[in-house]
PANUVO-791072 format. One record per residue (C-alpha): residue number from 1; residue in one letter; x negated, y, z. Coordinates in steps of 0.001 Angstrom, whole numbers, always signed. Each point is the difference from the previous one (the first is absolute). Layout:
BEGIN
+-----+------+---------+---------+---------+
| pos | code |      xx |      yy |      zz |
+-----+------+---------+---------+---------+
| NUM |    a |       X |       Y |       Z |
...
+-----+------+---------+---------+---------+
//
This chain:
BEGIN
+-----+------+---------+---------+---------+
| pos | code |      xx |      yy |      zz |
+-----+------+---------+---------+---------+
|   1 |    m |  +17854 |  -20843 |  -13803 |
|   2 |    n |   -3200 |    +336 |   +1945 |
|   3 |    q |    -997 |   +3048 |   +2040 |
|   4 |    r |   -2433 |   +1329 |   -2615 |
|   5 |    t |   +2579 |    -172 |   -2809 |
|   6 |    a |   +2557 |   +1799 |   +2187 |
|   7 |    k |   -2511 |   +2741 |    +782 |
|   8 |    d |    -949 |    +377 |   -3677 |
|   9 |    g |   +3685 |    +308 |    -843 |
|  10 |    r |    +501 |   +2769 |   +2557 |
|  11 |    v |   -3035 |   +1866 |   -1339 |
|  12 |    s |   +1391 |    -252 |   -3537 |
|  13 |    v |   +3377 |   +1351 |   +1114 |
|  14 |    l |   -1674 |   +2863 |   +1884 |
|  15 |    a |   -2129 |    +885 |   -3036 |
|  16 |    a |   +3072 |      +8 |   -2242 |
|  17 |    q |   +1914 |   +2234 |   +2424 |
|  18 |    t |   -2916 |   +2431 |    +291 |
|  19 |    e |    -154 |    +299 |   -3792 |
|  20 |    k |   +3667 |   +1064 |     -31 |
|  21 |    l |    -751 |   +2734 |   +2549 |
|  22 |    s |   -1887 |   +2107 |   -2499 |
|  23 |    y |    -211 |   +3179 |   +2123 |
|  24 |    s |   -2388 |    +279 |   +2934 |
|  25 |    i |    -409 |   +2748 |   +2563 |
|  26 |    e |   -3606 |    +184 |   +1181 |
|  27 |    l |   -1589 |   +1704 |   +2995 |
|  28 |    w |   -3553 |   +1151 |    -602 |
|  29 |    g |   -2628 |    +650 |   +2681 |
|  30 |    l |    -669 |   +3470 |   +1333 |
|  31 |    d |   -2863 |    +433 |   -2467 |
|  32 |    a |   +2407 |   -1019 |   -2825 |
|  33 |    q |   -2693 |   -2289 |   -1384 |
|  34 |    a |   +1289 |   -3379 |   +1162 |
|  35 |    l |   +3391 |   -1656 |     +89 |
|  36 |    e |    +966 |    -521 |   +3634 |
|  37 |    r |   +3149 |   -2061 |    -617 |
|  38 |    v |   +3036 |    -511 |   -2161 |
|  39 |    l |   +2916 |   +1435 |   +1961 |
|  40 |    a |   +2755 |   -1449 |   -2167 |
|  41 |    r |    +976 |   -1473 |   -3333 |
|  42 |    a |   +3218 |    +749 |   -1836 |
|  43 |    f |   +1920 |   -1165 |   -3038 |
|  44 |    s |   +1749 |   +3235 |    -928 |
|  45 |    p |   -1540 |   +3402 |    -641 |
|  46 |    q |   +2640 |   +1683 |   +2189 |
|  47 |    l |    -863 |   -2142 |   +3004 |
|  48 |    a |   -3725 |    +441 |    -641 |
|  49 |    r |    +398 |   +3810 |     -41 |
|  50 |    a |   +1991 |     -61 |   +3241 |
|  51 |    i |   -2671 |   -2102 |   +1709 |
|  52 |    f |   -2709 |   +2302 |   -1413 |
|  53 |    r |   +1712 |   +3095 |   +1462 |
|  54 |    a |    +435 |   -1719 |   +3377 |
|  55 |    a |   -3664 |   -1047 |      +0 |
|  56 |    q |   -1047 |   +3596 |    -707 |
|  57 |    k |   +1926 |   +1155 |   +3086 |
|  58 |    e |   -1417 |   -2816 |   +2124 |
|  59 |    h |   -3614 |    +570 |   -1115 |
|  60 |    p |    -247 |   +3712 |    -949 |
|  61 |    d |   -3799 |    +152 |    +185 |
|  62 |    q |    -670 |   -3072 |   -2122 |
|  63 |    r |    +188 |    -678 |   -3705 |
|  64 |    i |   +3000 |   -2051 |   -1081 |
|  65 |    l |    +226 |   -1451 |   -3489 |
|  66 |    l |   +3078 |   -1312 |   -1741 |
|  67 |    r |   -1157 |   -2402 |   -2672 |
|  68 |    r |   +1563 |   -2211 |   -2600 |
|  69 |    g |   -2591 |   -2616 |    -743 |
|  70 |    t |   -3223 |   +1913 |    -570 |
|  71 |    r |   +1723 |   +3245 |   -1012 |
|  72 |    t |    +388 |   +2754 |   +2605 |
|  73 |    v |   +3552 |   +1353 |     -38 |
|  74 |    a |    -376 |   +2449 |   +2910 |
|  75 |    n |   -2892 |   +1216 |   +2136 |
|  76 |    s |    +566 |   +1876 |   +3261 |
|  77 |    a |   -3309 |   +1821 |    -477 |
|  78 |    e |   +1300 |   +1828 |   -3088 |
+-----+------+---------+---------+---------+
//
């Protein structure tokens, strides 16, 4: 196996794992107009909610979104 094939294989595995982690917890900029970063990804809704609550405490002045795919499950601004 050459180096390129090994790298392509790792990328495929990473993509497959990310698809399984359907929940994402996102930190939005202070203006709440742009995604600053994805704080975490989670498989289960219970874990995603726990991370969301922790992120709200860690970043009380910023907008945190809990999303499943493109659907917003929770929004700290509401």
